[in-house]
C-alpha positions as CSV (number, residue, x, y, z in Angstrom):
1,X,76.6,-22.0,36.7
2,X,75.5,-22.9,33.2
3,X,72.5,-21.8,32.3
4,X,70.3,-22.6,29.2
5,X,68.0,-20.5,27.1
6,X,64.7,-22.2,26.5
7,X,63.1,-21.1,23.4
8,X,59.3,-21.0,23.7
9,X,57.4,-21.5,20.8
10,X,54.6,-19.2,20.0
11,X,51.1,-20.7,20.5
12,X,49.3,-21.6,17.7
13,X,45.4,-20.5,17.6
14,X,43.6,-17.5,17.8
15,X,43.5,-14.9,20.6
16,X,40.6,-14.0,22.6
17,X,40.6,-10.6,20.8
18,X,40.6,-12.3,17.3
19,X,37.7,-14.3,18.3
20,X,35.8,-11.7,20.0
21,X,36.4,-9.6,16.7
22,X,34.9,-11.9,14.5
23,X,32.2,-12.6,16.5
24,X,31.2,-8.8,16.3
25,X,31.8,-8.8,12.5
26,X,29.6,-12.0,11.9
27,X,27.0,-10.2,14.7
28,X,26.9,-7.0,12.1
29,X,26.4,-9.1,9.0
30,X,23.5,-11.3,10.4
31,X,22.2,-8.1,11.6
32,X,22.7,-6.3,8.1
33,X,21.1,-9.4,6.4
34,X,18.3,-9.6,8.4
35,X,17.3,-6.2,8.2
36,X,17.6,-6.6,4.6
37,X,15.0,-9.3,4.3
38,X,12.4,-7.7,6.5
39,X,12.7,-4.1,4.6
40,X,12.3,-6.6,1.4
41,X,9.6,-8.1,2.5
42,X,7.8,-5.1,4.2
43,X,8.2,-3.5,0.5
44,X,7.2,-6.3,-1.3
45,X,3.7,-6.2,0.8
46,X,3.3,-2.6,0.0
47,X,4.1,-2.9,-3.3
48,X,1.3,-5.5,-4.1
49,X,-1.1,-3.3,-1.9
50,X,-0.6,-0.3,-4.3
51,X,-0.4,-2.8,-7.3
52,X,-3.5,-4.1,-6.4
53,X,-5.3,-0.7,-5.5
54,X,-4.3,0.7,-9.0
55,X,-5.8,-2.5,-10.9
56,X,-9.0,-1.8,-8.6
57,X,-9.4,1.9,-9.7
58,X,-8.3,1.6,-13.2
59,X,-11.0,-1.7,-13.5
60,X,-13.8,1.1,-12.0
61,X,-12.6,3.6,-13.8
62,X,-12.7,2.0,-16.9
63,X,-15.8,0.2,-16.9
64,X,-17.2,3.6,-15.5
65,X,-16.1,5.4,-18.5
66,X,-17.8,2.6,-20.7
67,X,-21.1,2.7,-18.9
68,X,-24.3,3.6,-20.9
69,X,-25.4,6.2,-18.1
70,X,-22.2,7.3,-16.0
71,X,-25.1,8.9,-13.6
72,X,-26.1,5.2,-12.8
73,X,-23.4,3.5,-12.9
74,X,-22.9,1.2,-9.9
75,X,-20.1,-1.3,-9.4
76,X,-21.9,-3.3,-6.6
77,X,-24.2,-4.0,-9.4
78,X,-22.3,-4.5,-12.4
79,X,-19.3,-6.8,-10.5
80,X,-21.5,-8.3,-8.1
81,X,-20.6,-11.7,-8.8
82,X,-17.2,-11.6,-10.2
83,X,-15.7,-9.6,-7.1
84,X,-16.6,-8.9,-3.3
85,X,-18.0,-5.8,-3.5
86,X,-20.7,-4.1,-1.5
87,X,-22.4,-0.6,-1.0
88,X,-21.3,1.9,1.6
89,X,-22.3,5.5,3.1
90,X,-20.3,8.4,1.8
91,X,-19.1,8.9,5.5
92,X,-17.4,5.5,5.6
93,X,-15.5,6.5,2.8
94,X,-12.8,8.7,1.8
95,X,-13.6,12.0,1.9
96,X,-15.2,13.6,-1.3
97,X,-12.7,16.4,-2.9
98,X,-13.9,19.8,-3.3
99,X,-16.2,21.0,-6.1
100,X,-17.0,16.9,-7.0
101,X,-19.9,15.1,-6.8
102,X,-19.9,11.6,-5.1
103,X,-21.5,8.9,-6.9
104,X,-20.9,6.3,-4.4
105,X,-18.7,4.4,-1.8
106,X,-18.0,0.5,-1.9
107,X,-16.1,-1.4,0.2
108,X,-14.0,-4.1,-1.9
109,X,-12.0,-7.2,-0.6
110,X,-9.2,-8.7,-2.6
111,X,-7.2,-11.3,-1.1
112,X,-8.2,-10.8,2.4
113,X,-7.1,-6.7,2.1
114,X,-10.1,-4.4,2.8
115,X,-9.6,-1.5,0.3
116,X,-12.5,1.3,0.2
117,X,-13.2,3.2,-2.9
118,X,-15.2,6.2,-3.8
119,X,-16.4,7.4,-7.3
120,X,-16.6,11.2,-7.8
121,X,-17.6,13.0,-10.9
122,X,-17.1,17.3,-11.9
123,X,-18.9,18.8,-15.4
124,X,-15.4,20.5,-16.2
125,X,-17.2,22.6,-19.5
126,X,-20.6,21.9,-20.9
127,X,-20.4,18.4,-22.1
128,X,-16.8,17.5,-21.0
129,X,-17.1,15.7,-17.3
130,X,-14.0,14.3,-15.3
131,X,-14.6,11.2,-13.4
132,X,-12.5,10.2,-10.6
133,X,-11.8,6.8,-8.2
134,X,-10.1,6.9,-4.9
135,X,-9.2,3.9,-3.7
136,X,-7.4,3.6,0.1
137,X,-6.2,0.7,2.4
138,X,-5.4,0.2,5.9
139,X,-8.2,2.3,6.7
140,X,-8.9,3.3,10.3
141,X,-11.5,6.0,9.5
142,X,-11.5,6.5,13.8
143,X,-8.0,6.4,14.7
144,X,-6.7,7.9,11.9
145,X,-4.3,10.6,13.1
146,X,-6.3,13.7,10.8
147,X,-8.9,12.8,11.9
148,X,-12.0,10.5,10.4
149,X,-13.0,12.6,7.5
150,X,-8.9,12.7,6.3
151,X,-8.2,10.1,3.5
152,X,-6.0,7.1,4.8
153,X,-2.6,7.5,4.6
154,X,-2.2,4.7,1.8
155,X,-4.4,6.0,-1.4
156,X,-4.6,5.7,-5.0
157,X,-6.3,8.4,-7.3
158,X,-7.2,8.3,-10.9
159,X,-9.3,10.5,-13.2
160,X,-10.2,10.5,-16.7
161,X,-12.2,12.8,-18.4
162,X,-15.7,11.6,-20.9
163,X,-17.5,13.6,-23.3
164,X,-21.1,13.9,-22.3
């Protein structure tokens, strides 16, 4: 008997393992891109909130610094029509730093975000006074992990000196 050898042609295309490997690589790349977008958007929001807090503190501090009588400066009366600002009790705002006198605590709303700010002063030497503004956001004094008398996790502090 005569036997003939059949030559089989190799199959063209991809194997199941190659397809699963490609899907795995694409899945990892898609998850990485999604995580990048998420964290980039989150960091952008945090940066925007911090920049706004820095601008608020700078505005308040420079206006307070230039006031004719720094002991009676009231941002709510000064910025009443240009800024959404209201006076609050000292207990509703940031905790008073040690050895400082509280001038006032205020709630400022910018772009729908609730910022709490407190103004403090201290006579350092005769004729030299330090003025400090603390701005906090994402404020929740009741549920704050460190207790109701602690600063919020997100805060910005600015200090300057004036001759009085």
